[in-house]
N, C-alpha and C positions, 0 to 999 in steps of 0.2 A: 129862413134857410132855403133860399131859392137861387142864390148866386151860384153859377157853375153848371146849372142844369142846361143841357142842350148846347154846350160849347162845341165849336168846330174842332173836331179831333185831329184835323190835319196839322194843327200846331203841336201836337203831342204824339210823337212816334217813338215807341219803345226802343226800336233798333237804332235810333239816331242819338240817343242821350246816354251819357255825354258824348260829345264829339271827340275827335282825335287829340284835342288840346285840353280835354278834361272840362269842357264847358257845357253848361245847360243854358242855351241862349247866350246872354252876356254874363252869366254868373258862373262861378267856379274858378278854374284855373289853378295856378301854382305860384304863390307869392312867398318864396322861402329863400333863405341864404344859400349861396352857391354850394356850401358844404352839404346841404341836404338833397340837392338835385339828383345826385347819383343814387342815393338811397331810395328816393321816390321812383326813379326810373326802374331800378332793380325790383322794387315791390310791384310795380305795374306789370312788368314782364313776367315775374313769377306768378302773379295772379292769373294772367291770361293763359299761361301754360297749365296751371292747376285746374282752372275751370274747364279746360278741354281734355283733362285726364280723367277717364272713367274711374280709375282706381281712387283718386282723390275724392271725386263726387260720391262714390259708393261708401267710402269710409266715413265721410261727413254725414251722409244720410243715416248710416247705421248708428253712429254715435248720437245723432239727434233722436233716434228712436229709443235706443237702449239706455242712454245716460241723461238725456234732457227730458224725455217723456213726450215727444211729439208723435202725432199731432196733439196740440192742446185742445181743450174743450171749446165748442161753441155752445153757449149756455143761454137759453131763453129765460128771461126774468119777468114773469107775468105780474107778480105783486108790485115790483118797481114800476112796470109799465102802467099799472092801474093808478099809481100815484101821480102820473102825468096828467090824468084827467082828460085824455083825448080819446074819443071812441075808436076802437079798432086798432090802435097802435100796438105793434109788437116790437120788443127790444131784445136783441141778442148781444151778449158779451163774448168777445174773443178773449179767452181766459189765459193770457200770457202769465198771469200771476201763478198759474199751476205748473209752469215750467220749472225745472230744477234751478235752484237759487232764487226763485220767486219773481222773475221778471223776464222781459224779452231780451235783456242784455246778453244772456247766454248764447243766443243764436249767432251773433257777430263775434263774440269772444271765442267760441269754439272754432268757427270758421277761420278766423285770423290766427288762432293758436296753431291749428294744423298747417296753415300756410307758412307760419314762421318756422315751424319744425322742418318743413319741406325745404326751406331756404337755408337751413343749417344754423339758425339762430338759437342760442342757448339760454337767452334771457329775455324777459318781457318787461317793458315799462309801460305804464298806463296812468291816465288821470281818472278821477271820479268826482262826481258832485254829490248826489244822494247816497252814493256808496254801492248801488246795485251793480253798476258796471265793474267797480273794483272787486266786489264779491265774485262776480262771474269770471273775471280774469284770474283771480286767485284760485278759483275752483279749477279752471282749465289748466293752469300751470301745475297744480297738484296732480291732475289727471295725466298730464303729458310729461311730467318730471322736468319742469323748466323753472329757473329762478324768476322771481317776481318782485318788482318794486312798484308801488302805487303811490301817486301823489294826490293829496286831497287838501282843499282849502282848510285852514285852521278853524274857521267859523263853522264850516260844514262838518268837521270832525266833532265839534261840540254838539251839534244838533242831530248827528247821525252816529252816536257812539256805539249803538248796537251793531252797525255794519263795520265799524272799525275793528271791533272785537272779532267779528266773523272773519274778516280778511286776515288778521294776525293769526287766528286759530288755524287758518288754511295755509299758513306758512309765508304770507306776504310781508315784505318790509314796507310798512305804511309811513310815509313821510309828510309832514305838514308844510303847506305853502303859506308862508307868513306875510307875504308882501301884498300891497294893494288892498283889494276888497276881501282877501283871504278866502276866496271862493273858487268856483270852477275855472274861471278864466286864468287865474294864477296857477292852478294845478296843471292846466294845459301847458303854460309857459315853462314850468319846472320840468315837466315830462319831456318837452322838446329839448331843453338844455341837456338833460341826461342822455337822451338819444343821440344828440350831436356828438357828445363826448365818448360814446361807446357804440357807434353805429355798426362796427364790424361784427359785434357779437350780439347786438340787441335789436329787437323789433319793437317799434312803438305801436301798441295795440289801441288805436284811437277808437273811442266809444260811440261817436255819433256820426250822422251822415253829413258832416261838414269837413273843414280842413282842406288842405291842398290835395289836388288830384294825385293818386287815384282813390283816396279814402272815400269820398262821397259815393262813388260807384260801388266799391267793395262792400262798404257797410250796408248800402241799400240792397245789394244783391243777397247778402246773407240774411237780411231782415225780411225780404219779400216772402219768405216762408210763411209769415203771418197772414198776409193777404191771399196767397195762393191757397192755403188751407181754408181760410175763412170763406173764400169765394166758392170753393167746392162744397163746403159744409152748409152754407146758406141756400145754395141751389138744391141740395138734398133735402133740407128742412122745409123750404118754402116753394120750391119749383120755379123760382125766379130770383133775380138779383135784388138787393135791398134798395130802398129809395135814398137812404142816407148812410154814409160811412163816416164815423167820427173818431178822432184820435187827439190826444193832447200833443202839444208841440213845445219842445224846448230847443235842443239842437236839431231834433227831427227824426231820429232813427226809427222809433216805433211808428210814427206817422207815415213816413215815406215807405216803410215796409208794408204797411197796411194799405195805403192808397195805390201804390204802383200797379198791382194786378187789376185794379178797377179803373185805371185812368183812361183806358180806351172805350169805356162803356158810358156813353153820354147820358143815359138815364139814371146813373148813380151820382148823387150829389156828395161831394167830398168836403168835409168840414174839419179844419184844424183849429184847436182851441189852445190859445196861449195863456200865459199868466198875467192877469191885470193887477195883481198885487193889491195895493190899497185903492186902486182906481187909476185908469190911464191919465186922468187929469192931474193926479197928484205927482206924477213923475216917478213914483215908487212902484215900479212894475218891471216885467221882463218880456214885453210884447213887441218883439223886433219886427214882425211882419205887419202888425196892426198899427204901430206907431213909430217905426224906425225908417231908415233910409239906406240905400245901397252904399257899401264901402268895403274896405279890405280889413280883415281880421283873421288871425290864426291861419294864414296862408291861403285864403280864398276870398273872392269877391262875392258878397251876398248882402242880404238885408241885416242891419245891425242897429243898435242903439248908440248914438253918438251925439256930441254937441256940435255947435256951429264951426268949431275949429277941428272937428274930426277926432276929438278925444272920446274914448269909449266911456259910456255912461255907467254909473253904479246902478245895479238892478236890485229888485226885491221880489221874492215870492215865498209863500209859506212852504212851497215844495222845492227842496234843494235841487232836484233834478231839472227844474224849469228855470232856475235862477242863473241864467246865462244871457249875455247881451247880444247874441247872434243866432243865426239859424243856417241850415245847409243850403247849398246853391240850387238843388232841385226843387225844394219847397219855395224858394224865392222865384224861380222860373214859373212854377205853377201858380203863383200869385199874379204875375204879370200877364200870363195867358188867360187868367180867369178860370182855370180848371178847378182850382181849390178855393173855397171861401174860408177866410180866417176870421176868427172872433176871439174874444178874450174873456176869461172868467176871473173874478176877484178871489182873494183868499177866503172871504166869507162865503162866497158861492161854492167854492171847492169844498170847504168844511161842511156845508149843508149837504152837498152831494154825497160826501163820505158818510154822514150820519144816516141819510135816508136809504142809501143802498145797503148799509149795514143792518138797519132795522127791518127793512122789507125783505131782504134776500139772504141775510147771514153772510155777506161777502164784504170783507174789510179791504177796500182798495187803497193803493198807494195814493198819496196826495196829488201826485202828478196826474194820474188817471182820473181822480176825483174832479179835476177841472172840467173834463169833458162830460162827466156825469152831471155836475152842477149846471153846466151850460144847457144840457138837454132839458133839465127841469125848468130852467128859466125861459127857454124858447117855448116850451109847452104852455107855461103859465101866461105868456104874452099872447097866446093864441096864434102862434106862427108855425105850429107843427100840424100838417094836414091830417085829417082823419084817415085811418087804415094804413098809415105809413109803416114800413118795415125799416127799423133802424139797427145798424150793426155798429157797435162801439168797441174799440180796442181797449181792453183793461190791461194796461201795460205792465202792472206790477201789484204786488200785495202790500198791505199797509203796516206790516210788523215794524218796519224801520221808523214809522211816523207816530208811534203810539205816544211817545213822550210829548211831541208837539201837539198832537190831537188832545191829549189829556189836559195840557195847559190851556189851549185855546178854547176847548169846549167845556172846561170845568169838570173833568171826569176823574181828577186825581183823588 
Protein backbone atom coordinates (compact mmCIF):
# COMPACT_ATOMS: atom_id res chain seq x y z
CA UNK A 1 0.00 0.00 0.00
CA UNK A 2 2.62 2.51 -1.03
CA UNK A 3 1.71 3.47 -4.59
CA UNK A 4 0.47 7.05 -4.81
CA UNK A 5 2.49 8.36 -1.88
CA UNK A 6 4.35 11.55 -2.76
CA UNK A 7 2.82 11.95 -6.23
CA UNK A 8 3.49 15.29 -7.93
CA UNK A 9 0.25 17.12 -7.26
CA UNK A 10 0.72 19.49 -10.20
CA UNK A 11 -1.01 16.78 -12.26
CA UNK A 12 -4.16 17.00 -10.12
CA UNK A 13 -5.72 20.42 -9.76
CA UNK A 14 -9.22 20.56 -8.32
CA UNK A 15 -10.18 23.68 -10.23
CA UNK A 16 -9.23 22.21 -13.61
CA UNK A 17 -11.21 18.96 -13.54
CA UNK A 18 -13.18 18.37 -15.59
CA UNK A 19 -12.28 20.79 -18.37
CA UNK A 20 -14.79 22.60 -20.53
CA UNK A 21 -15.37 19.48 -22.63
CA UNK A 22 -16.17 17.36 -19.60
CA UNK A 23 -12.75 15.67 -19.74
CA UNK A 24 -10.46 14.39 -17.00
CA UNK A 25 -7.28 14.24 -19.05
CA UNK A 26 -8.21 11.96 -21.95
CA UNK A 27 -11.16 10.43 -20.09
CA UNK A 28 -14.78 11.49 -19.96
CA UNK A 29 -16.51 13.42 -22.70
CA UNK A 30 -19.98 12.94 -24.15
CA UNK A 31 -20.63 10.00 -26.50
CA UNK A 32 -24.40 10.08 -26.95
CA UNK A 33 -27.04 10.23 -29.69
CA UNK A 34 -27.79 13.69 -31.04
CA UNK A 35 -31.19 13.55 -29.38
CA UNK A 36 -29.59 13.67 -25.94
CA UNK A 37 -27.09 16.46 -26.53
CA UNK A 38 -29.60 19.25 -25.85
CA UNK A 39 -30.74 17.57 -22.62
CA UNK A 40 -27.16 17.20 -21.37
CA UNK A 41 -26.33 20.81 -22.24
CA UNK A 42 -29.50 21.93 -20.43
CA UNK A 43 -28.53 19.86 -17.39
CA UNK A 44 -25.00 21.27 -17.31
CA UNK A 45 -26.27 24.84 -17.55
CA UNK A 46 -28.90 24.26 -14.84
CA UNK A 47 -26.29 22.74 -12.54
CA UNK A 48 -23.90 25.69 -12.96
CA UNK A 49 -26.71 28.10 -12.12
CA UNK A 50 -27.84 26.04 -9.12
CA UNK A 51 -24.39 25.66 -7.57
CA UNK A 52 -23.97 29.45 -7.74
CA UNK A 53 -27.38 30.05 -6.11
CA UNK A 54 -27.11 30.43 -2.34
CA UNK A 55 -30.78 29.50 -1.97
CA UNK A 56 -30.25 26.13 -3.67
CA UNK A 57 -27.07 25.44 -1.70
CA UNK A 58 -28.73 26.32 1.61
CA UNK A 59 -31.84 24.24 0.89
CA UNK A 60 -29.73 21.21 0.03
CA UNK A 61 -27.59 21.65 3.15
CA UNK A 62 -30.66 21.89 5.39
CA UNK A 63 -32.25 18.79 3.84
CA UNK A 64 -28.95 16.93 4.26
CA UNK A 65 -29.01 17.82 7.94
CA UNK A 66 -32.70 17.36 8.70
CA UNK A 67 -33.66 14.49 6.37
CA UNK A 68 -30.44 12.58 5.67
CA UNK A 69 -28.80 12.91 9.09
CA UNK A 70 -25.53 14.53 8.06
CA UNK A 71 -22.83 14.72 9.12
CA UNK A 72 -22.51 10.95 9.34
CA UNK A 73 -20.30 9.40 12.02
CA UNK A 74 -16.56 8.91 11.84
CA UNK A 75 -16.30 5.78 13.96
CA UNK A 76 -13.05 4.40 15.36
CA UNK A 77 -13.07 0.58 15.45
CA UNK A 78 -10.35 -0.55 17.88
CA UNK A 79 -11.45 -4.20 18.15
CA UNK A 80 -11.33 -4.57 14.39
CA UNK A 81 -7.96 -2.78 14.29
CA UNK A 82 -6.64 -5.28 16.84
CA UNK A 83 -7.63 -8.10 14.47
CA UNK A 84 -5.20 -6.66 11.93
CA UNK A 85 -2.31 -7.64 14.18
CA UNK A 86 -0.23 -4.56 13.36
CA UNK A 87 1.08 -2.52 16.33
CA UNK A 88 -0.32 0.96 16.74
CA UNK A 89 -2.73 0.90 13.79
CA UNK A 90 -5.93 2.93 14.13
CA UNK A 91 -8.91 2.38 11.84
CA UNK A 92 -11.76 4.84 11.36
CA UNK A 93 -14.93 4.12 9.39
CA UNK A 94 -16.82 6.91 7.64
CA UNK A 95 -20.30 5.60 8.39
CA UNK A 96 -22.36 6.29 5.27
CA UNK A 97 -24.43 3.29 6.32
CA UNK A 98 -25.96 5.54 8.99
CA UNK A 99 -27.36 8.02 6.43
CA UNK A 100 -31.10 7.86 5.70
CA UNK A 101 -31.84 4.91 3.36
CA UNK A 102 -28.63 3.18 4.48
CA UNK A 103 -25.95 4.29 2.04
CA UNK A 104 -24.11 7.19 0.43
CA UNK A 105 -26.51 7.10 -2.54
CA UNK A 106 -28.91 9.56 -0.89
CA UNK A 107 -26.32 12.39 -1.19
CA UNK A 108 -26.43 12.43 -4.98
CA UNK A 109 -30.11 11.47 -5.25
CA UNK A 110 -31.20 14.41 -3.12
CA UNK A 111 -28.93 16.87 -4.93
CA UNK A 112 -30.11 15.80 -8.37
CA UNK A 113 -33.73 15.60 -7.22
CA UNK A 114 -33.66 19.24 -6.14
CA UNK A 115 -31.92 20.15 -9.39
CA UNK A 116 -34.60 18.35 -11.44
CA UNK A 117 -37.36 20.16 -9.59
CA UNK A 118 -35.59 23.46 -10.23
CA UNK A 119 -35.54 22.56 -13.94
CA UNK A 120 -39.29 21.98 -13.94
CA UNK A 121 -39.08 18.20 -14.44
CA UNK A 122 -42.02 16.29 -12.99
CA UNK A 123 -40.70 12.75 -13.32
CA UNK A 124 -37.48 10.92 -12.44
CA UNK A 125 -36.08 7.86 -14.14
CA UNK A 126 -33.08 5.99 -12.72
CA UNK A 127 -31.13 2.74 -12.85
CA UNK A 128 -30.03 0.65 -9.90
CA UNK A 129 -27.75 -2.34 -9.31
CA UNK A 130 -27.76 -3.34 -5.66
CA UNK A 131 -30.93 -1.31 -5.17
CA UNK A 132 -29.51 1.30 -2.81
CA UNK A 133 -29.50 4.02 -5.47
CA UNK A 134 -33.04 3.04 -6.42
CA UNK A 135 -34.18 3.24 -2.82
CA UNK A 136 -32.53 6.65 -2.42
CA UNK A 137 -34.15 7.95 -5.62
CA UNK A 138 -37.57 6.58 -4.64
CA UNK A 139 -37.19 8.21 -1.22
CA UNK A 140 -36.28 11.58 -2.72
CA UNK A 141 -39.18 11.40 -5.20
CA UNK A 142 -41.56 10.73 -2.31
CA UNK A 143 -40.08 13.69 -0.39
CA UNK A 144 -40.32 16.04 -3.40
CA UNK A 145 -43.64 14.75 -4.83
CA UNK A 146 -42.24 13.52 -8.14
CA UNK A 147 -43.13 10.48 -10.23
CA UNK A 148 -40.46 7.77 -10.15
CA UNK A 149 -39.50 4.90 -12.47
CA UNK A 150 -36.58 2.62 -11.58
CA UNK A 151 -34.97 0.10 -13.94
CA UNK A 152 -33.16 -2.85 -12.40
CA UNK A 153 -31.56 -5.91 -13.95
CA UNK A 154 -33.80 -8.97 -13.61
CA UNK A 155 -30.99 -10.95 -11.97
CA UNK A 156 -30.30 -8.12 -9.52
CA UNK A 157 -34.01 -8.00 -8.66
CA UNK A 158 -33.78 -11.64 -7.62
CA UNK A 159 -30.74 -11.21 -5.37
CA UNK A 160 -31.91 -7.85 -3.95
CA UNK A 161 -35.62 -8.52 -3.41
CA UNK A 162 -35.49 -6.62 -0.11
CA UNK A 163 -34.71 -3.37 -1.93
CA UNK A 164 -37.28 -4.01 -4.67
CA UNK A 165 -39.95 -4.13 -1.94
CA UNK A 166 -38.60 -0.94 -0.39
CA UNK A 167 -38.70 0.92 -3.72
CA UNK A 168 -42.25 -0.18 -4.46
CA UNK A 169 -43.41 0.70 -0.93
CA UNK A 170 -41.99 4.20 -1.53
CA UNK A 171 -44.16 4.52 -4.63
CA UNK A 172 -41.66 3.75 -7.40
CA UNK A 173 -42.52 1.87 -10.57
CA UNK A 174 -39.75 -0.79 -10.63
CA UNK A 175 -39.17 -2.35 -14.06
CA UNK A 176 -37.00 -5.35 -14.88
CA UNK A 177 -34.25 -5.18 -17.52
CA UNK A 178 -34.44 -8.61 -19.14
CA UNK A 179 -31.83 -8.34 -21.91
CA UNK A 180 -28.12 -9.21 -21.95
CA UNK A 181 -26.62 -10.01 -18.57
CA UNK A 182 -29.83 -8.76 -16.87
CA UNK A 183 -27.77 -6.57 -14.54
CA UNK A 184 -26.74 -2.94 -14.04
CA UNK A 185 -25.46 -2.26 -17.56
CA UNK A 186 -28.82 -3.25 -19.04
CA UNK A 187 -30.69 -1.22 -16.42
CA UNK A 188 -28.72 1.84 -17.52
CA UNK A 189 -29.58 1.19 -21.18
CA UNK A 190 -33.30 0.89 -20.39
CA UNK A 191 -33.20 4.09 -18.33
CA UNK A 192 -31.59 6.02 -21.17
CA UNK A 193 -34.21 4.75 -23.66
CA UNK A 194 -36.96 5.93 -21.33
CA UNK A 195 -35.27 9.32 -20.88
CA UNK A 196 -34.91 9.84 -24.63
CA UNK A 197 -38.62 9.15 -25.09
CA UNK A 198 -39.71 11.57 -22.35
CA UNK A 199 -36.90 14.10 -22.18
CA UNK A 200 -39.16 17.17 -21.88
CA UNK A 201 -40.76 16.03 -18.62
CA UNK A 202 -38.19 13.61 -17.22
CA UNK A 203 -34.79 13.87 -15.55
CA UNK A 204 -32.44 10.89 -15.66
CA UNK A 205 -30.98 10.67 -12.15
CA UNK A 206 -27.76 8.77 -12.87
CA UNK A 207 -26.35 7.10 -9.78
CA UNK A 208 -22.61 6.91 -10.20
CA UNK A 209 -19.72 9.20 -11.19
CA UNK A 210 -19.66 7.88 -14.76
CA UNK A 211 -21.68 8.42 -17.93
CA UNK A 212 -21.59 11.42 -20.27
CA UNK A 213 -20.68 14.92 -19.10
CA UNK A 214 -21.89 16.61 -16.95
CA UNK A 215 -22.83 13.55 -14.82
CA UNK A 216 -19.34 12.63 -13.56
CA UNK A 217 -18.84 16.12 -12.15
CA UNK A 218 -22.38 16.48 -10.78
CA UNK A 219 -22.28 13.13 -8.96
CA UNK A 220 -18.75 13.77 -7.67
CA UNK A 221 -19.68 17.19 -6.34
CA UNK A 222 -22.74 15.91 -4.49
CA UNK A 223 -20.73 13.00 -3.06
CA UNK A 224 -17.71 15.04 -1.91
CA UNK A 225 -19.65 15.74 1.26
CA UNK A 226 -18.29 12.34 2.38
CA UNK A 227 -14.64 13.34 2.08
CA UNK A 228 -15.17 16.92 3.26
CA UNK A 229 -16.78 15.70 6.49
CA UNK A 230 -14.28 12.88 6.95
CA UNK A 231 -11.32 15.22 6.49
CA UNK A 232 -12.55 17.59 9.19
CA UNK A 233 -13.50 14.72 11.50
CA UNK A 234 -10.16 12.91 11.28
CA UNK A 235 -8.28 16.15 11.88
CA UNK A 236 -10.39 16.71 15.00
CA UNK A 237 -9.84 13.14 16.20
CA UNK A 238 -6.14 12.70 15.38
CA UNK A 239 -4.78 16.19 14.85
CA UNK A 240 -3.49 15.09 11.44
CA UNK A 241 -4.59 13.56 8.16
CA UNK A 242 -4.78 9.77 7.75
CA UNK A 243 -2.01 7.74 6.15
CA UNK A 244 -4.50 5.78 4.05
CA UNK A 245 -7.99 6.42 2.69
CA UNK A 246 -9.79 3.33 1.34
CA UNK A 247 -13.06 2.92 -0.56
CA UNK A 248 -14.66 0.24 -2.68
CA UNK A 249 -14.97 0.96 -6.41
CA UNK A 250 -17.79 -0.04 -8.74
CA UNK A 251 -18.87 2.86 -10.91
CA UNK A 252 -17.05 5.02 -8.39
CA UNK A 253 -19.39 7.48 -6.64
CA UNK A 254 -18.48 6.72 -3.03
CA UNK A 255 -14.79 6.43 -3.91
CA UNK A 256 -14.49 9.70 -5.82
CA UNK A 257 -16.58 11.46 -3.17
CA UNK A 258 -14.22 10.20 -0.47
CA UNK A 259 -10.96 10.70 -2.37
CA UNK A 260 -11.53 14.12 -3.95
CA UNK A 261 -11.09 16.25 -0.79
CA UNK A 262 -7.81 14.40 -0.03
CA UNK A 263 -6.40 14.41 -3.56
CA UNK A 264 -4.18 17.45 -3.07
CA UNK A 265 -2.63 16.02 0.12
CA UNK A 266 0.38 14.00 -1.06
CA UNK A 267 0.95 12.40 2.35
CA UNK A 268 -2.45 10.65 2.13
CA UNK A 269 -2.39 7.39 0.16
CA UNK A 270 -5.64 6.74 -1.68
CA UNK A 271 -6.64 3.12 -2.36
CA UNK A 272 -9.65 1.98 -4.39
CA UNK A 273 -10.74 -1.65 -4.03
CA UNK A 274 -12.53 -3.33 -6.92
CA UNK A 275 -14.36 -6.66 -7.15
CA UNK A 276 -12.06 -9.56 -8.06
CA UNK A 277 -15.01 -11.98 -8.00
CA UNK A 278 -13.73 -15.53 -8.29
CA UNK A 279 -10.24 -14.16 -9.07
CA UNK A 280 -8.82 -11.90 -11.77
CA UNK A 281 -7.29 -14.88 -13.56
CA UNK A 282 -10.69 -16.60 -13.88
CA UNK A 283 -12.24 -13.80 -15.92
CA UNK A 284 -15.21 -13.83 -13.51
CA UNK A 285 -14.70 -10.43 -11.89
CA UNK A 286 -15.62 -6.74 -12.20
CA UNK A 287 -12.19 -5.09 -11.84
CA UNK A 288 -12.20 -2.53 -14.67
CA UNK A 289 -9.23 -0.51 -13.42
CA UNK A 290 -7.14 -3.49 -12.37
CA UNK A 291 -7.72 -5.64 -15.45
CA UNK A 292 -9.50 -3.52 -18.06
CA UNK A 293 -8.55 -1.10 -20.82
CA UNK A 294 -9.80 2.31 -22.01
CA UNK A 295 -12.86 2.39 -24.20
CA UNK A 296 -16.28 3.97 -24.65
CA UNK A 297 -19.36 2.81 -22.73
CA UNK A 298 -22.50 4.48 -21.42
CA UNK A 299 -21.60 7.79 -23.02
CA UNK A 300 -18.07 8.22 -21.67
CA UNK A 301 -14.46 7.23 -22.41
CA UNK A 302 -13.01 5.41 -19.45
CA UNK A 303 -11.57 2.12 -18.25
CA UNK A 304 -13.83 -0.86 -18.87
CA UNK A 305 -13.84 -4.62 -19.31
CA UNK A 306 -13.97 -5.56 -22.99
CA UNK A 307 -12.73 -8.26 -25.34
CA UNK A 308 -10.32 -7.84 -28.26
CA UNK A 309 -13.22 -6.78 -30.51
CA UNK A 310 -14.38 -4.09 -28.08
CA UNK A 311 -17.42 -6.05 -26.89
CA UNK A 312 -18.33 -5.44 -23.24
CA UNK A 313 -17.40 -8.37 -21.02
CA UNK A 314 -19.74 -10.23 -18.69
CA UNK A 315 -18.83 -9.45 -15.09
CA UNK A 316 -19.24 -11.14 -11.72
CA UNK A 317 -19.24 -9.98 -8.11
CA UNK A 318 -20.99 -11.20 -4.99
CA UNK A 319 -21.85 -7.49 -4.50
CA UNK A 320 -24.49 -6.34 -6.99
CA UNK A 321 -23.36 -2.72 -6.67
CA UNK A 322 -19.85 -3.57 -7.92
CA UNK A 323 -21.04 -5.86 -10.73
CA UNK A 324 -20.51 -3.32 -13.52
CA UNK A 325 -18.00 -3.51 -16.41
CA UNK A 326 -16.84 0.12 -16.26
CA UNK A 327 -15.81 2.96 -13.99
CA UNK A 328 -15.99 6.75 -13.99
CA UNK A 329 -13.55 8.96 -15.90
CA UNK A 330 -12.10 10.76 -12.88
CA UNK A 331 -11.04 7.51 -11.24
CA UNK A 332 -9.57 6.44 -14.60
CA UNK A 333 -7.57 9.67 -14.71
CA UNK A 334 -6.37 9.12 -11.15
CA UNK A 335 -5.12 5.69 -12.17
CA UNK A 336 -3.04 7.09 -15.02
CA UNK A 337 -1.58 9.91 -12.91
CA UNK A 338 -0.73 7.41 -10.17
CA UNK A 339 -2.56 9.41 -7.51
CA UNK A 340 -4.78 6.46 -6.59
CA UNK A 341 -3.66 2.86 -6.18
CA UNK A 342 -6.21 0.26 -7.23
CA UNK A 343 -6.47 -3.27 -5.93
CA UNK A 344 -9.10 -5.99 -6.07
CA UNK A 345 -10.68 -8.24 -3.44
CA UNK A 346 -12.34 -11.57 -4.19
CA UNK A 347 -15.84 -12.59 -3.15
CA UNK A 348 -14.30 -14.77 -0.46
CA UNK A 349 -12.20 -11.93 0.94
CA UNK A 350 -15.22 -9.58 0.99
CA UNK A 351 -17.28 -12.16 2.86
CA UNK A 352 -14.44 -12.59 5.36
CA UNK A 353 -14.31 -8.83 5.86
CA UNK A 354 -18.06 -8.78 6.41
CA UNK A 355 -17.82 -11.50 9.08
CA UNK A 356 -14.88 -10.08 10.98
CA UNK A 357 -16.23 -6.53 11.12
CA UNK A 358 -19.62 -7.87 12.23
CA UNK A 359 -18.09 -10.05 14.96
CA UNK A 360 -15.60 -7.48 16.25
CA UNK A 361 -17.62 -4.26 16.09
CA UNK A 362 -21.30 -5.13 15.64
CA UNK A 363 -21.40 -3.41 12.24
CA UNK A 364 -22.93 -5.32 9.30
CA UNK A 365 -21.49 -3.68 6.19
CA UNK A 366 -22.80 -3.85 2.66
CA UNK A 367 -20.93 -6.42 0.57
CA UNK A 368 -19.64 -3.56 -1.59
CA UNK A 369 -17.93 -1.90 1.39
CA UNK A 370 -16.82 -5.30 2.70
CA UNK A 371 -14.42 -5.54 -0.26
CA UNK A 372 -12.39 -2.65 1.20
CA UNK A 373 -12.61 -4.19 4.68
CA UNK A 374 -11.41 -7.56 3.40
CA UNK A 375 -8.59 -5.94 1.43
CA UNK A 376 -7.36 -4.16 4.57
CA UNK A 377 -7.30 -7.46 6.44
CA UNK A 378 -5.34 -9.09 3.62
CA UNK A 379 -2.77 -6.28 3.39
CA UNK A 380 -2.18 -6.39 7.15
CA UNK A 381 -1.73 -10.15 7.11
CA UNK A 382 0.78 -9.87 4.27
CA UNK A 383 2.86 -7.50 6.42
CA UNK A 384 2.32 -4.54 4.08
CA UNK A 385 0.59 -2.19 6.53
CA UNK A 386 3.13 -0.07 8.45
CA UNK A 387 3.04 0.18 12.23
CA UNK A 388 1.15 3.16 13.72
CA UNK A 389 -0.79 3.83 10.51
CA UNK A 390 -4.07 5.76 10.63
CA UNK A 391 -6.55 4.30 8.16
CA UNK A 392 -9.83 5.91 7.09
CA UNK A 393 -12.24 3.58 5.27
CA UNK A 394 -15.51 4.66 3.66
CA UNK A 395 -18.23 2.26 4.75
CA UNK A 396 -20.54 3.11 1.88
CA UNK A 397 -23.63 1.20 3.00
CA UNK A 398 -25.25 -1.20 5.42
CA UNK A 399 -25.68 -4.89 4.79
CA UNK A 400 -29.42 -5.44 5.28
CA UNK A 401 -29.87 -5.90 1.53
CA UNK A 402 -27.20 -8.64 1.45
CA UNK A 403 -28.46 -10.88 4.24
CA UNK A 404 -29.86 -13.56 1.92
CA UNK A 405 -26.64 -13.70 -0.07
CA UNK A 406 -24.52 -13.74 3.08
CA UNK A 407 -26.64 -16.45 4.67
CA UNK A 408 -26.27 -18.64 1.60
CA UNK A 409 -22.55 -18.08 1.11
CA UNK A 410 -21.61 -18.28 4.79
CA UNK A 411 -23.97 -21.09 5.79
CA UNK A 412 -25.96 -18.96 8.20
CA UNK A 413 -29.45 -19.96 7.10
